[in-house]
C-alpha positions in Angstrom: 34.5 1.5 -16.0 32.0 4.5 -15.6 28.3 4.7 -14.0 25.8 4.9 -16.3 23.5 8.1 -16.2 20.5 6.9 -14.5 18.2 10.4 -14.4 18.5 9.5 -18.1 16.9 5.7 -17.1 14.2 7.5 -16.2 13.2 9.0 -19.4 13.4 5.4 -20.9 10.4 4.0 -22.2 7.9 1.9 -21.8 8.7 -1.8 -22.4 7.2 -5.0 -22.0 9.6 -6.2 -19.2 8.1 -2.8 -17.4 4.6 -4.1 -18.1 5.7 -7.3 -16.3 6.8 -5.0 -13.1 3.5 -3.2 -12.9 2.0 -6.9 -13.1 3.7 -8.0 -10.1 3.4 -4.8 -8.2 -0.2 -4.7 -8.7 -0.5 -8.3 -7.6 1.7 -7.7 -5.0 -0.6 -5.2 -3.5 -3.3 -7.6 -4.1 -2.2 -10.1 -2.1 -1.2 -8.5 0.5 -4.7 -6.5 0.8 -6.1 -9.8 0.4 -4.4 -11.3 3.7 -4.8 -7.9 5.5 -8.9 -8.1 5.0 -8.6 -11.9 5.6 -8.3 -11.4 9.7 -12.4 -9.4 9.4 -13.3 -12.9 7.9 -11.4 -15.7 9.1 -12.8 -14.1 11.8 -15.8 -15.5 11.8 -13.9 -19.5 11.1 -14.1 -20.5 14.5 -15.8 -19.6 17.4 -14.8 -16.6 20.1 -15.4 -14.0 22.7 -15.8 -10.6 21.2 -12.2 -9.6 23.0 -10.6 -12.2 21.0 -12.2 -11.0 18.1 -11.1 -7.5 18.5 -7.3 -9.4 19.4 -7.5 -11.2 15.8 -8.9 -7.5 14.0 -5.6 -6.1 15.5 -3.4 -9.6 14.5 -3.4 -7.9 11.1 -2.2 -4.2 11.3 0.6 -5.7 14.7 2.1 -8.1 12.4 1.9 -6.3 9.3 4.0 -3.4 10.5 6.6 -6.1 12.0 7.2 -7.1 8.3 7.6 -3.3 6.9 9.9 -2.4 9.6 12.5 -5.6 8.9 11.9 -5.2 5.0 12.9 -1.2 5.0 16.3 -1.4 6.4 16.5 -5.1 4.5 15.8 -3.7 1.0 18.2 -0.3 1.6 21.2 -2.5 2.2 20.9 -6.3 0.4 18.4 -4.5 -2.6 14.8 -3.9 -3.8 14.7 -7.4 -5.9 16.0 -10.0 -3.0 14.0 -8.2 -0.4 10.6 -9.5 -3.0 11.8 -12.2 -3.0 12.4 -12.8 0.7 8.7 -12.3 1.0 7.3 -14.3 -1.3 8.5 -17.4 0.8 6.7 -16.5 3.8 3.8 -16.1 2.0 4.3 -19.8 0.7 4.7 -21.5 4.3 1.9 -19.0 5.6 -0.4 -20.0 3.1 0.7 -23.9 3.4 -0.2 -23.7 7.2 -3.8 -21.8 6.3 -4.8 -25.1 5.1 -4.4 -26.6 8.4 -6.1 -23.8 10.0 -8.9 -25.6 11.9 -8.4 -23.9 15.3 -7.9 -20.4 16.2 -3.8 -20.6 17.2 -3.5 -22.1 13.8 -4.9 -19.4 12.1 -2.6 -16.7 13.8 0.4 -18.0 13.4 -0.9 -18.6 9.5 -2.0 -15.2 9.4 1.5 -13.6 11.2 3.7 -15.0 8.9 1.4 -14.0 5.6 1.1 -10.0 6.9 4.9 -9.9 7.8 5.2 -11.3 4.4 2.4 -8.5 3.3 4.2 -5.6 5.1 7.4 -6.4 3.4 5.5 -6.5 0.2 3.9 -3.4 0.5 7.0 -1.0 1.6 9.5 -2.4 -1.3 7.1 -2.3 -3.7 5.7 1.5 -3.1 9.8 1.9 -2.9 10.4 -0.3 -6.3 8.0 1.3 -8.4 9.4 4.6 -7.7 12.6 3.3 -9.1 11.6 1.4 -11.7 8.8 3.3 -13.4 10.0 5.8 -16.4 9.7 8.9 -14.8 6.6 10.6 -17.5 5.2 7.3 -16.0 5.9 7.1 -12.2 3.0 9.0 -10.6 0.0 7.3 -12.2 1.6 4.0 -12.7 3.0 4.1 -8.9 -0.8 5.1 -8.1 -2.4 2.2 -10.3 0.0 -0.6 -8.3 -1.3 0.7 -4.9 -5.0 0.7 -6.6 -4.3 -3.1 -6.2 -4.9 -2.8 -2.8 -8.3 -1.7 -3.3 -8.7 -5.0 -5.6 -7.3 -7.8 -3.5 -9.7 -6.4 -0.8 -12.2 -6.8 -3.1 -11.4 -10.1 -4.4 -11.4 -11.3 -0.9 -15.1 -10.2 0.0 -16.2 -11.6 -3.6 -14.6 -14.9 -2.4 -16.6 -14.9 1.2 -19.7 -14.2 -0.4 -19.8 -16.4 -3.0 -18.8 -19.3 -0.2 -21.8 -17.7 1.9 -24.9 -19.8 0.7 -22.8 -23.0 1.6 -23.7 -24.5 5.5 -21.8 -23.2 8.3 -18.9 -26.3 8.3 -18.7 -26.5 4.7 -18.5 -22.0 4.7 -15.6 -22.7 6.7 -13.7 -25.7 5.1 -14.4 -24.3 1.8 -13.5 -20.4 2.8 -10.1 -21.3 4.4 -9.2 -23.7 1.5 -10.0 -21.5 -1.5 -8.5 -18.2 0.4 -5.2 -20.5 0.9 -5.1 -22.0 -2.0 -5.7 -18.3 -3.9 -2.3 -17.4 -1.9 -0.3 -20.1 -3.4 -1.6 -19.4 -6.6 -0.8 -15.8 -6.3 2.8 -16.6 -5.0 3.6 -18.8 -7.8 2.7 -16.2 -10.3 4.8 -13.7 -8.7 8.0 -15.9 -8.7 7.6 -16.2 -12.8 7.0 -12.4 -13.3 9.6 -11.6 -11.1 12.5 -13.4 -12.9 12.8 -10.6 -15.4 12.7 -8.1 -13.2 15.8 -5.8 -12.4 17.1 -4.6 -9.5 16.8 -0.8 -8.8 19.4 1.2 -11.3 19.5 4.0 -9.1 20.0 2.0 -5.9 22.5 0.5 -8.0 24.1 3.3 -8.4 23.8 5.1 -5.0 25.6 2.1 -4.1 28.6 2.7 -6.4 27.9 -0.5 -7.5 28.9 0.7 -11.2 29.6 -2.7 -12.8 26.2 -4.8 -11.5 24.4 -1.7 -12.6 25.7 -1.7 -16.5 25.1 -4.9 -16.7 21.8 -5.0 -15.1 21.3 -1.9 -17.8 22.1 -3.9 -20.9 20.4 -7.3 -19.7 17.2 -4.8 -19.1 17.2 -3.0 -22.2 19.6 -4.7 -24.6 23.0 -4.3 -25.8 21.8 -1.2 -27.7 21.4 0.8 -25.3 24.1 2.6 -25.4 22.4 4.0 -29.4 19.1 5.4 -27.6 18.2 7.9 -26.3 18.5 6.0 -22.7 21.6 6.0 -22.4 23.6 9.4 -24.1 25.8 10.1 -21.7 28.1 8.0 -19.2 29.9 9.6 -16.2 30.8 9.1 -12.5 27.9 8.9 -10.2 29.9 11.7 -7.7 28.8 13.8 -10.3 25.5 13.5 -9.6 25.5 13.6 -6.1 27.7 17.2 -6.3 25.0 19.1 -7.9 22.6 17.3 -5.2 21.2 19.8 -2.4 21.3 19.1 1.5 17.9 18.8 3.1 18.4 20.3 6.5 17.3 18.1 9.3 14.3 20.7 10.6 12.9 20.3 6.9 13.7 15.9 7.5 11.6 16.1 10.9 8.6 18.1 9.5 8.6 15.8 6.4 8.6 12.8 8.4 5.7 14.3 10.8 3.6 15.4 8.1 3.8 12.0 6.2 3.2 10.0 10.0 0.3 12.1 10.2 -1.4 11.5 7.0 -0.6 7.8 6.9 -1.8 7.7 9.8 -4.9 8.6 9.4 -5.6 7.6 6.4 -4.9 4.0 8.1 -7.4 4.2 10.9 -9.5 5.8 9.0 -9.8 3.3 6.0 -9.8 0.6 8.4 -12.5 1.7 11.1 -14.6 2.0 7.9 -13.9 -1.2 6.0 -12.8 -3.7 8.0 -14.5 -2.9 11.5 -17.9 -1.3 11.1 -19.1 -4.4 10.3 -17.5 -6.4 13.3 -18.8 -3.4 15.5 -22.6 -2.7 14.1 -23.1 -4.9 10.8 -21.8 -8.8 11.7 -23.9 -10.6 9.3 -22.6 -7.7 6.4 -18.9 -8.0 7.0 -18.1 -9.2 3.4 -21.2 -7.1 1.6 -19.7 -3.9 3.3 -16.0 -4.8 2.5 -16.8 -5.4 -0.9 -18.4 -2.4 -1.8 -15.8 -0.3 -0.2 -13.3 -1.8 -2.1 -14.7 -2.0 -5.1 -15.8 1.5 -5.5 -12.0 2.6 -4.0 -11.3 0.0 -6.8 -12.8 1.8 -9.8 -12.5 5.7 -8.7 -9.1 4.7 -8.6 -8.3 5.2 -12.1 -9.0 8.2 -11.7 -5.0 8.2 -10.7 -4.1 8.0 -14.4 -4.2 12.0 -14.6 -1.1 11.8 -11.8 1.2 13.5 -13.9 -0.4 15.7 -15.0 -1.7 17.2 -11.9 0.3 18.6 -8.2 0.2 15.7 -5.9 0.0 18.7 -3.0 -2.8 19.9 -4.4 -4.5 16.1 -5.0 -3.2 15.1 -2.1 -5.4 18.3 0.1 -8.3 18.0 -1.5 -8.7 14.2 -1.1 -8.5 14.4 2.3 -10.9 17.2 2.8 -13.0 15.8 0.6 -13.0 12.2 2.3 -13.1 14.2 6.3 -16.3 16.3 4.7 -18.2 13.2 3.8 -16.9 11.4 6.7 -18.9 13.8 8.7 -22.0 13.8 6.7 -22.3 9.5 7.4 -21.4 10.6 10.8 -24.5 13.3 11.3 -27.1 11.3 9.4 -26.4 8.1 11.6 -30.3 7.9 12.6 -31.3 8.2 9.1 -29.1 5.6 7.3 -29.7 3.2 10.5 -33.3 2.5 8.7 -32.7 3.1 5.3 -29.8 0.9 3.9 -30.6 2.2 0.6 -29.3 5.1 2.1 -26.5 3.6 3.9 -24.9 2.0 0.5 -24.9 5.2 -1.7 -23.0 7.4 1.5 -20.8 4.3 1.7 -19.8 4.1 -2.1 -19.6 7.6 -2.4 -17.0 7.9 0.8 -14.9 4.8 -0.6 -14.6 6.8 -3.7 -12.9 9.8 -2.0 -11.7 7.8 0.6 -9.8 6.0 -2.4 -8.0 9.2 -4.1 -6.9 10.2 -0.6 -5.3 6.3 0.0 -3.7 6.7 -3.6 -2.2 9.9 -3.1 -1.0 9.3 -0.1 0.9 6.1 -0.2 2.0 7.4 -3.6 3.8 10.5 -1.8 4.8 8.5 1.4 7.8 7.0 -0.6 9.0 9.4 -3.2 10.1 11.9 -0.9 13.2 10.3 0.8 16.8 9.7 -0.5 17.3 6.7 -2.5 19.4 4.7 0.2 17.1 5.8 2.7 13.8 5.6 0.6 12.8 1.8 2.2 13.9 2.1 5.8 12.1 5.9 5.7 9.0 4.7 4.1 9.2 1.9 6.9 9.3 4.0 9.9 6.3 6.8 8.7 3.9 3.1 7.6 5.1 1.1 11.2 4.2 4.5 13.4 0.9 4.6 11.5 -0.2 1.5 11.1 0.8 1.4 14.6 -1.8 3.7 15.7 -4.2 1.5 13.9 -4.4 -0.9 16.8 -5.3 1.4 19.8 -8.0 3.1 17.6 -9.6 -0.2 16.9 -10.4 -0.7 21.2 -10.9 3.0 21.0 -13.8 2.5 19.6 -14.9 -0.8 20.2 -17.8 0.4 22.5 -18.7 3.5 20.9 -22.4 3.9 19.7 -22.8 4.4 15.5 -22.7 8.1 15.6 -19.7 8.5 17.8 -17.9 5.8 16.1 -18.3 7.9 12.6 -17.4 10.8 14.2 -14.8 9.6 15.9 -13.3 8.6 12.2 -14.1 12.0 10.9 -12.0 13.8 13.4 -9.2 11.5 12.8 -9.8 12.9 8.7 -9.5 16.3 10.3 -6.5 15.8 11.8 -5.0 14.0 8.0 -6.3 17.0 6.7 -4.6 19.8 8.7 -1.2 17.1 8.0 -2.2 17.7 3.9 -2.9 21.6 4.3 0.9 21.9 6.2 2.5 19.5 3.3 0.2 22.0 0.4 1.7 25.4 2.3 5.4 23.8 2.9 6.1 20.6 1.4 7.8 19.7 -1.7 6.0 19.6 -4.8 6.8 15.6 -5.6 3.8 15.1 -8.8 3.5 16.6 -12.1 5.6 14.4 -14.1 9.2 14.9 -12.2 11.5 12.5 -11.3 11.9 10.5 -8.6 15.4 12.5 -7.6 14.1 15.7 -7.9 11.0 14.8 -6.0 13.1 13.5 -3.1 15.3 16.6 -3.3 18.0 14.5 -4.2 19.0 16.4 -7.2 
């Protein structure tokens, strides 16, 4: 039994099944964002002191990182596909529990289950998208998949705004039931769209599962695969490994350090503006701020369609620098926009747009720099630490004035910009249409 040249699979054309994988991944990240942002909406469903409200805001990242750190190693050991089905089971259970969310405890339990699922989904989708999307579409496909995060937050905000005109009791009941029903509907759709999704070809090869690889490839591309451009050669997988270059331990530490820095800056900076800003200063505007921030980010995110034609390192640096500059402007003009909400909305839209490009690039880079057999685990470690740092940031900024709150955020983006600058200078190029094996340093 021979092993197929998985590198050539990266040259495969975009097929109808690829489209279904793409749709499944976009919906998966939209659902994750929907659930993550839910904490900022559910906080108004029950009466609670502000300290407990801050706990609910922190509840989202706490359980998200639990799901991330469990799913990463699980996907490396058992595969991407089985991990993505396991997360759907957790989602379904959490969605059912939410229907009974009339108390603070039930809401917390429901959110914990769905957030664990969301963390696992996010990590596994980011890993699998690099391994399953065709090489010449890998960058833009991954960025458009990640743009599903903006889509999910926008949809949740629209649902909240749509039901906000109802009476108080009806508001809670309708918002809760609509949110829960939406989760279960999307989970059902995801189950259906993932039926034809193959296991990662690259993961199967690196695991040495030659028979499973050949069976999966033939099932996915059809029996004529041997006559097409997809597979022209077959060879032993050890040949591919032999030409790989060994990445030094020092460079691996550098890579992980930079990935944590840029991921933490992005997570904290985004979260403080999209989720906690309204709770701190504009409680009555939470759904509106969320809708504007995520909606503007979703629209601007389509610039990610150019991802395969440009340098990922440069895109990362300039998007971080732009977000830092824009956040600083917002912080220094606090007194002006506090008395002119039109100016506030204009600044928020511009900031959301620049931040979206930063978000898409950072999340794309974070999953493509690791070797296949450890991609799930190492992506999870970077995400676990970076999102975990968002939790103390919620409490640190809880009692700051508006100007200090935003300038703290600007400081966070400055740190991220320095990390992006380090990657620009010493990091490996991963964009410009490179295959995932070249981007990860495996070949």
